[in-house]
VOGU-3710 file (C-alpha; in Angstrom, 3 decimals, decimal comma):
1> xxxxxxxxxx> -8,923/-4,225/-15,306  -6,617/-1,226/-15,095  -7,264/1,853/-12,992  -9,923/4,322/-13,852  -11,338/7,857/-12,242  -13,306/6,112/-9,175  -9,447/4,133/-8,188  -7,335/7,235/-8,407  -9,867/8,729/-6,436  -9,121/7,043/-4,236
11> xxxxxxxxxx> -5,032/5,933/-4,635  -5,033/10,223/-4,082  -6,965/9,047/-0,340  -4,075/6,439/0,113  -0,747/9,092/-0,469  -3,082/11,625/1,384  -2,241/8,849/3,951  0,983/8,262/2,894  1,355/12,141/3,782  0,294/11,943/7,022
21> xxxxxxxxxx> 2,212/9,466/7,908  5,660/11,835/6,646  4,533/14,134/8,528  3,827/12,462/11,561  7,752/11,828/11,333  6,973/7,740/9,627  7,830/6,377/6,013  5,140/7,047/3,482  2,573/4,878/2,631  -0,784/5,081/3,027
31> xxxxxxxxxx> -3,573/1,893/2,311  -7,589/2,478/2,268  -9,961/-0,404/2,465  -13,147/0,191/0,172  -16,427/-1,847/-0,285  -17,510/-2,786/-3,894  -20,316/-0,524/-3,093  -18,008/2,429/-2,592  -17,445/2,906/1,076  -14,354/2,889/2,823
41> xxxxxxxxxx> -14,753/1,054/5,524  -10,515/0,968/7,776  -7,977/3,168/6,548  -4,420/3,785/7,562  -0,794/4,847/7,597  2,879/3,372/8,435  4,563/3,744/11,523  7,329/1,167/11,201  9,252/4,663/12,836  6,645/4,980/16,061
51> xxxxxxxxxx> 6,726/1,141/16,305  7,814/-1,856/15,026  8,450/-2,248/11,596  5,287/-4,673/11,120  3,002/-1,867/11,379  1,955/-1,445/7,576  -0,993/-0,143/6,342  -2,073/-2,785/4,474  -0,788/-5,750/7,399  -3,669/-3,229/9,893
61> xxxxxxxxxx> -5,888/-4,064/7,150  -5,495/-7,360/6,302  -6,177/-8,410/10,060  -9,500/-5,659/10,731  -11,340/-7,258/7,755  -10,677/-10,227/8,720  -12,074/-9,792/12,099  -14,713/-7,161/11,263  -15,847/-8,698/7,521  -17,012/-12,048/5,846
71> xxxxxxxxxx> -15,560/-13,834/4,636  -17,522/-12,379/1,013  -17,546/-9,050/1,634  -13,332/-9,274/1,861  -13,314/-10,519/-1,942  -15,298/-7,898/-3,683  -13,381/-5,403/-0,882  -10,471/-2,634/-2,741  -7,355/-2,102/-1,423  -6,539/1,150/-2,514
81> xxxxxxxxxx> -2,241/1,526/-0,756  0,091/3,886/-2,099  2,947/1,570/-2,955  2,596/-2,308/-3,638  2,557/-4,862/-0,474  5,685/-5,801/0,998  5,958/-9,488/0,961  4,445/-9,908/4,879  1,394/-7,205/3,875  0,891/-9,898/0,615
91> xxxxxxxxxx> 0,680/-13,010/2,658  -1,642/-10,943/4,965  -3,878/-10,070/2,512  -4,030/-13,822/0,674  -4,651/-15,482/4,094  -7,299/-13,154/5,138  -8,648/-13,263/1,413  -9,041/-9,914/0,824  -9,535/-8,472/-3,128  -8,397/-6,252/-6,342
101> xxxxxxxxxx> -5,088/-3,956/-4,750  -4,550/-0,556/-6,646  -1,227/0,753/-6,444  0,698/4,220/-6,776  3,842/2,777/-7,141  5,468/-0,525/-7,835  7,945/-2,035/-5,596  10,367/-1,488/-8,394  10,108/1,744/-8,787  10,758/2,479/-4,775
111> xxxxxxxxxx> 13,521/0,357/-5,160  15,049/2,213/-8,244  14,510/5,131/-6,510  16,101/3,897/-3,294  19,300/2,826/-5,391  19,660/6,358/-7,082  19,565/8,113/-4,082  21,990/5,704/-2,477  19,771/4,042/0,245  20,898/0,392/0,683
121> xxxxxxxxxx> 18,121/-2,021/0,177  15,178/-3,213/2,414  15,508/-5,602/4,796  12,967/-8,390/3,198  13,079/-8,648/-0,718  10,612/-6,666/-2,644  8,699/-9,248/-4,262  4,938/-8,026/-6,992  2,537/-9,626/-4,751  1,399/-11,714/-7,237
131> xxxxxxxxxx> 4,924/-13,648/-6,636  3,424/-14,657/-2,647  -0,014/-14,649/-3,589  -0,557/-15,693/-7,192  -4,299/-15,657/-7,499  -4,359/-11,403/-6,746  -5,955/-8,833/-8,646  -4,155/-6,820/-8,573  -3,610/-3,251/-10,813  -0,374/-0,392/-11,235
141> xxxxxxxxxx> 0,714/1,510/-10,900  -0,591/5,431/-11,095  1,421/6,867/-13,671  -0,532/10,195/-12,687  0,486/9,514/-9,079  4,188/8,689/-9,445  5,833/12,200/-8,829  3,607/12,723/-6,221  4,967/9,438/-4,452  8,765/9,473/-4,852
151> xxxxxxxxxx> 8,480/13,459/-3,583  7,126/11,794/-0,631  9,652/9,653/-0,427  12,683/11,172/-1,215  11,866/14,245/1,419  11,776/10,769/4,008  15,374/9,370/2,542  16,835/13,553/3,550  16,111/12,855/6,848  18,026/9,939/7,285
//
């Protein structure tokens, strides 16, 4: 499956949440959980600077979905996210049984940008989602959003 106009609209919302996280002094990541009917069920942004390193929006989505949706509803929902899931979030996604993941920028892209800016690797190895959840349905990155996502991460990197 590839990204279509509906996917790009939800990915733009996720990038908007990433922008909100940046405006609040946090790392620019945002995510949206969407039902199979196209309804936004839950959305969040990073809170790792404000709270702790586990406060990723994808992890919050997995916790919310596990408490509020049936297994069948989770399986047909889509998580739209500004950046590819980290291993922690991928595992949560798999354990809860969420459906498709669509992301704007990959972990590999973010790693390359960070290296170009002279930043160290993060504390956890970046792995593609399918290495953590082999059966995951994953689409991304979205070339249409690459420059915007890179600019958000560069703005955060320059603050450090």
